[in-house]
A tleap script that builds the chain and sets N, CA, C and O, in Angstrom:
source leaprc.protein.ff14SB
mol = sequence {
  NMET ASN VAL GLN ARG ALA GLN GLU ILE ALA
  SER SER PRO ILE MET ALA ASN VAL LEU CYS
  GLU GLY GLN PRO ILE TYR ILE GLN HIE VAL
  ASN GLU GLN SER GLU THR ALA ARG ILE TYR
  ALA LEU ASN HIE PRO GLN GLU GLU ARG GLU
  VAL PRO LEU TYR THR LEU THR GLU ARG ASP
  GLN THR LEU CGLU
}
set mol.1.N position { 1.996 -1.483 8.672 }
set mol.1.CA position { 1.243 -0.265 8.499 }
set mol.1.C position { -0.108 -0.460 9.178 }
set mol.1.O position { -0.681 -1.549 9.129 }
set mol.2.N position { -0.610 0.582 9.803 }
set mol.2.CA position { -1.906 0.445 10.455 }
set mol.2.C position { -3.056 0.738 9.489 }
set mol.2.O position { -2.862 1.338 8.432 }
set mol.3.N position { -4.234 0.309 9.870 }
set mol.3.CA position { -5.416 0.422 9.012 }
set mol.3.C position { -5.699 1.872 8.643 }
set mol.3.O position { -5.963 2.179 7.480 }
set mol.4.N position { -5.645 2.761 9.625 }
set mol.4.CA position { -5.971 4.169 9.364 }
set mol.4.C position { -5.028 4.782 8.325 }
set mol.4.O position { -5.482 5.460 7.403 }
set mol.5.N position { -3.728 4.548 8.467 }
set mol.5.CA position { -2.762 5.118 7.513 }
set mol.5.C position { -2.949 4.515 6.128 }
set mol.5.O position { -2.864 5.230 5.129 }
set mol.6.N position { -3.199 3.223 6.053 }
set mol.6.CA position { -3.425 2.583 4.754 }
set mol.6.C position { -4.652 3.168 4.071 }
set mol.6.O position { -4.643 3.379 2.858 }
set mol.7.N position { -5.714 3.434 4.840 }
set mol.7.CA position { -6.918 4.037 4.264 }
set mol.7.C position { -6.648 5.461 3.784 }
set mol.7.O position { -7.141 5.869 2.732 }
set mol.8.N position { -5.862 6.215 4.556 }
set mol.8.CA position { -5.493 7.577 4.142 }
set mol.8.C position { -4.748 7.553 2.810 }
set mol.8.O position { -5.035 8.349 1.916 }
set mol.9.N position { -3.803 6.648 2.685 }
set mol.9.CA position { -3.011 6.537 1.449 }
set mol.9.C position { -3.908 6.121 0.287 }
set mol.9.O position { -3.817 6.691 -0.800 }
set mol.10.N position { -4.773 5.132 0.509 }
set mol.10.CA position { -5.639 4.635 -0.564 }
set mol.10.C position { -6.601 5.713 -1.065 }
set mol.10.O position { -6.923 5.741 -2.253 }
set mol.11.N position { -7.062 6.595 -0.185 }
set mol.11.CA position { -8.037 7.615 -0.592 }
set mol.11.C position { -7.392 8.922 -1.040 }
set mol.11.O position { -8.084 9.808 -1.541 }
set mol.12.N position { -6.096 9.052 -0.871 }
set mol.12.CA position { -5.401 10.290 -1.232 }
set mol.12.C position { -5.126 10.372 -2.731 }
set mol.12.O position { -4.781 9.370 -3.356 }
set mol.13.N position { -5.279 11.561 -3.308 }
set mol.13.CA position { -4.926 11.726 -4.725 }
set mol.13.C position { -3.407 11.796 -4.934 }
set mol.13.O position { -2.932 11.723 -6.067 }
set mol.14.N position { -2.657 11.935 -3.853 }
set mol.14.CA position { -1.199 12.031 -3.924 }
set mol.14.C position { -0.598 10.637 -3.768 }
set mol.14.O position { -0.929 9.909 -2.831 }
set mol.15.N position { 0.273 10.279 -4.677 }
set mol.15.CA position { 0.905 8.967 -4.667 }
set mol.15.C position { 1.898 8.879 -3.503 }
set mol.15.O position { 2.824 9.685 -3.414 }
set mol.16.N position { 1.709 7.915 -2.625 }
set mol.16.CA position { 2.630 7.704 -1.503 }
set mol.16.C position { 3.684 6.686 -1.913 }
set mol.16.O position { 3.475 5.886 -2.826 }
set mol.17.N position { 4.804 6.728 -1.233 }
set mol.17.CA position { 5.905 5.816 -1.510 }
set mol.17.C position { 5.771 4.603 -0.581 }
set mol.17.O position { 6.355 4.574 0.503 }
set mol.18.N position { 5.004 3.616 -1.013 }
set mol.18.CA position { 4.719 2.430 -0.203 }
set mol.18.C position { 5.364 1.204 -0.844 }
set mol.18.O position { 5.354 1.035 -2.063 }
set mol.19.N position { 5.926 0.355 0.019 }
set mol.19.CA position { 6.585 -0.859 -0.449 }
set mol.19.C position { 5.930 -2.092 0.158 }
set mol.19.O position { 5.429 -2.063 1.283 }
set mol.20.N position { 5.945 -3.171 -0.610 }
set mol.20.CA position { 5.557 -4.491 -0.124 }
set mol.20.C position { 6.647 -5.442 -0.573 }
set mol.20.O position { 6.860 -5.635 -1.770 }
set mol.21.N position { 7.340 -6.038 0.392 }
set mol.21.CA position { 8.447 -6.937 0.082 }
set mol.21.C position { 9.491 -6.255 -0.808 }
set mol.21.O position { 10.053 -6.880 -1.707 }
set mol.22.N position { 9.739 -4.985 -0.551 }
set mol.22.CA position { 10.757 -4.235 -1.278 }
set mol.22.C position { 10.314 -3.666 -2.616 }
set mol.22.O position { 11.081 -2.949 -3.259 }
set mol.23.N position { 9.091 -3.968 -3.052 }
set mol.23.CA position { 8.585 -3.508 -4.344 }
set mol.23.C position { 7.651 -2.313 -4.162 }
set mol.23.O position { 6.790 -2.350 -3.283 }
set mol.24.N position { 7.792 -1.254 -4.965 }
set mol.24.CA position { 6.848 -0.133 -4.893 }
set mol.24.C position { 5.451 -0.600 -5.326 }
set mol.24.O position { 5.295 -1.258 -6.354 }
set mol.25.N position { 4.448 -0.249 -4.527 }
set mol.25.CA position { 3.090 -0.705 -4.813 }
set mol.25.C position { 2.087 0.446 -4.740 }
set mol.25.O position { 2.391 1.540 -4.263 }
set mol.26.N position { 0.889 0.160 -5.229 }
set mol.26.CA position { -0.243 1.072 -5.152 }
set mol.26.C position { -1.338 0.371 -4.353 }
set mol.26.O position { -1.669 -0.780 -4.637 }
set mol.27.N position { -1.901 1.050 -3.361 }
set mol.27.CA position { -2.983 0.481 -2.560 }
set mol.27.C position { -4.306 0.844 -3.216 }
set mol.27.O position { -4.629 2.023 -3.362 }
set mol.28.N position { -5.071 -0.165 -3.613 }
set mol.28.CA position { -6.379 0.068 -4.228 }
set mol.28.C position { -7.498 0.142 -3.212 }
set mol.28.O position { -8.379 0.998 -3.295 }
set mol.29.N position { -7.452 -0.775 -2.242 }
set mol.29.CA position { -8.543 -0.864 -1.273 }
set mol.29.C position { -8.013 -1.454 0.025 }
set mol.29.O position { -7.110 -2.291 0.018 }
set mol.30.N position { -8.591 -1.004 1.147 }
set mol.30.CA position { -8.214 -1.526 2.458 }
set mol.30.C position { -9.426 -2.209 3.079 }
set mol.30.O position { -10.513 -1.633 3.128 }
set mol.31.N position { -9.236 -3.436 3.551 }
set mol.31.CA position { -10.287 -4.165 4.249 }
set mol.31.C position { -10.000 -4.045 5.742 }
set mol.31.O position { -9.077 -4.669 6.265 }
set mol.32.N position { -10.807 -3.232 6.416 }
set mol.32.CA position { -10.579 -2.940 7.831 }
set mol.32.C position { -10.749 -4.187 8.707 }
set mol.32.O position { -9.978 -4.391 9.645 }
set mol.33.N position { -11.749 -5.018 8.410 }
set mol.33.CA position { -12.022 -6.201 9.226 }
set mol.33.C position { -10.871 -7.212 9.196 }
set mol.33.O position { -10.453 -7.711 10.241 }
set mol.34.N position { -10.370 -7.507 8.017 }
set mol.34.CA position { -9.302 -8.510 7.907 }
set mol.34.C position { -7.904 -7.898 7.968 }
set mol.34.O position { -6.907 -8.619 7.942 }
set mol.35.N position { -7.833 -6.562 8.051 }
set mol.35.CA position { -6.560 -5.836 8.063 }
set mol.35.C position { -5.671 -6.248 6.896 }
set mol.35.O position { -4.499 -6.588 7.060 }
set mol.36.N position { -6.281 -6.204 5.701 }
set mol.36.CA position { -5.554 -6.501 4.468 }
set mol.36.C position { -5.760 -5.360 3.478 }
set mol.36.O position { -6.631 -4.509 3.659 }
set mol.37.N position { -4.955 -5.361 2.450 }
set mol.37.CA position { -5.075 -4.349 1.395 }
set mol.37.C position { -5.001 -5.028 0.040 }
set mol.37.O position { -4.257 -5.989 -0.153 }
set mol.38.N position { -5.787 -4.509 -0.896 }
set mol.38.CA position { -5.723 -4.948 -2.297 }
set mol.38.C position { -4.695 -4.034 -2.953 }
set mol.38.O position { -4.860 -2.815 -2.983 }
set mol.39.N position { -3.644 -4.633 -3.473 }
set mol.39.CA position { -2.528 -3.850 -4.025 }
set mol.39.C position { -2.120 -4.377 -5.391 }
set mol.39.O position { -2.541 -5.452 -5.818 }
set mol.40.N position { -1.284 -3.587 -6.069 }
set mol.40.CA position { -0.548 -4.086 -7.229 }
set mol.40.C position { 0.796 -3.391 -7.287 }
set mol.40.O position { 0.936 -2.239 -6.875 }
set mol.41.N position { 1.783 -4.107 -7.804 }
set mol.41.CA position { 3.121 -3.539 -7.984 }
set mol.41.C position { 3.055 -2.517 -9.107 }
set mol.41.O position { 2.376 -2.733 -10.111 }
set mol.42.N position { 3.752 -1.416 -8.940 }
set mol.42.CA position { 3.720 -0.358 -9.959 }
set mol.42.C position { 4.223 -0.836 -11.311 }
set mol.42.O position { 3.770 -0.355 -12.349 }
set mol.43.N position { 5.163 -1.789 -11.304 }
set mol.43.CA position { 5.687 -2.283 -12.582 }
set mol.43.C position { 4.876 -3.462 -13.131 }
set mol.43.O position { 5.186 -3.965 -14.211 }
set mol.44.N position { 3.829 -3.917 -12.395 }
set mol.44.CA position { 2.951 -5.002 -12.851 }
set mol.44.C position { 1.512 -4.712 -12.435 }
set mol.44.O position { 0.952 -5.445 -11.620 }
set mol.45.N position { 0.898 -3.651 -12.980 }
set mol.45.CA position { -0.447 -3.265 -12.533 }
set mol.45.C position { -1.522 -4.311 -12.804 }
set mol.45.O position { -2.589 -4.261 -12.191 }
set mol.46.N position { -1.274 -5.237 -13.687 }
set mol.46.CA position { -2.260 -6.273 -13.991 }
set mol.46.C position { -2.283 -7.379 -12.933 }
set mol.46.O position { -3.210 -8.190 -12.912 }
set mol.47.N position { -1.282 -7.421 -12.062 }
set mol.47.CA position { -1.177 -8.480 -11.056 }
set mol.47.C position { -1.620 -7.978 -9.682 }
set mol.47.O position { -0.791 -7.633 -8.841 }
set mol.48.N position { -2.924 -7.942 -9.465 }
set mol.48.CA position { -3.467 -7.510 -8.181 }
set mol.48.C position { -3.390 -8.651 -7.178 }
set mol.48.O position { -3.464 -9.824 -7.544 }
set mol.49.N position { -3.240 -8.291 -5.912 }
set mol.49.CA position { -3.266 -9.307 -4.863 }
set mol.49.C position { -3.673 -8.687 -3.528 }
set mol.49.O position { -3.608 -7.472 -3.339 }
set mol.50.N position { -4.083 -9.537 -2.630 }
set mol.50.CA position { -4.499 -9.139 -1.290 }
set mol.50.C position { -3.365 -9.497 -0.336 }
set mol.50.O position { -2.891 -10.633 -0.323 }
set mol.51.N position { -2.931 -8.514 0.466 }
set mol.51.CA position { -1.820 -8.758 1.394 }
set mol.51.C position { -2.168 -8.231 2.780 }
set mol.51.O position { -2.972 -7.307 2.903 }
set mol.52.N position { -1.575 -8.803 3.826 }
set mol.52.CA position { -1.766 -8.261 5.175 }
set mol.52.C position { -1.123 -6.879 5.286 }
set mol.52.O position { -0.073 -6.632 4.693 }
set mol.53.N position { -1.743 -5.993 6.035 }
set mol.53.CA position { -1.209 -4.635 6.170 }
set mol.53.C position { 0.181 -4.611 6.785 }
set mol.53.O position { 0.968 -3.709 6.498 }
set mol.54.N position { 0.496 -5.592 7.627 }
set mol.54.CA position { 1.822 -5.581 8.263 }
set mol.54.C position { 2.955 -5.774 7.256 }
set mol.54.O position { 4.115 -5.525 7.587 }
set mol.55.N position { 2.644 -6.212 6.034 }
set mol.55.CA position { 3.687 -6.381 5.015 }
set mol.55.C position { 3.987 -5.082 4.273 }
set mol.55.O position { 4.924 -5.028 3.475 }
set mol.56.N position { 3.200 -4.033 4.528 }
set mol.56.CA position { 3.378 -2.756 3.837 }
set mol.56.C position { 4.188 -1.784 4.683 }
set mol.56.O position { 3.985 -1.674 5.892 }
set mol.57.N position { 5.109 -1.082 4.030 }
set mol.57.CA position { 5.891 -0.050 4.707 }
set mol.57.C position { 5.864 1.210 3.851 }
set mol.57.O position { 5.837 1.151 2.622 }
set mol.58.N position { 5.871 2.330 4.522 }
set mol.58.CA position { 5.890 3.626 3.836 }
set mol.58.C position { 7.283 4.210 3.978 }
set mol.58.O position { 7.800 4.352 5.086 }
set mol.59.N position { 7.881 4.546 2.855 }
set mol.59.CA position { 9.203 5.174 2.877 }
set mol.59.C position { 9.060 6.669 3.003 }
set mol.59.O position { 8.222 7.281 2.341 }
set mol.60.N position { 9.873 7.254 3.848 }
set mol.60.CA position { 9.880 8.703 4.036 }
set mol.60.C position { 10.610 9.333 2.850 }
set mol.60.O position { 11.810 9.129 2.668 }
set mol.61.N position { 9.887 10.086 2.062 }
set mol.61.CA position { 10.476 10.666 0.841 }
set mol.61.C position { 11.467 11.772 1.139 }
set mol.61.O position { 12.249 12.139 0.262 }
set mol.62.N position { 11.461 12.324 2.361 }
set mol.62.CA position { 12.410 13.379 2.694 }
set mol.62.C position { 13.812 12.832 2.897 }
set mol.62.O position { 14.779 13.595 2.887 }
set mol.63.N position { 13.941 11.513 3.081 }
set mol.63.CA position { 15.250 10.903 3.286 }
set mol.63.C position { 15.982 10.578 2.003 }
set mol.63.O position { 17.162 10.230 2.028 }
set mol.64.N position { 15.300 10.686 0.895 }
set mol.64.CA position { 15.918 10.314 -0.391 }
set mol.64.C position { 16.705 11.454 -0.982 }
set mol.64.O position { 17.286 11.310 -2.058 }
savepdb mol mol.pdb
quit
């Protein structure tokens, strides 16, 4: 995922369908310089972590 799209998702009030390693996640913050995002898995909100943006994928909800 690119920095601009990750920032759009993080600042949007609408929940996007984003995955990290196959797990649905929520993007809390995007670090533009390091191209990383602070995320947590939806089923484990207490477990925050920093991941590279390239590990994030957005699923197209129209295909479901």
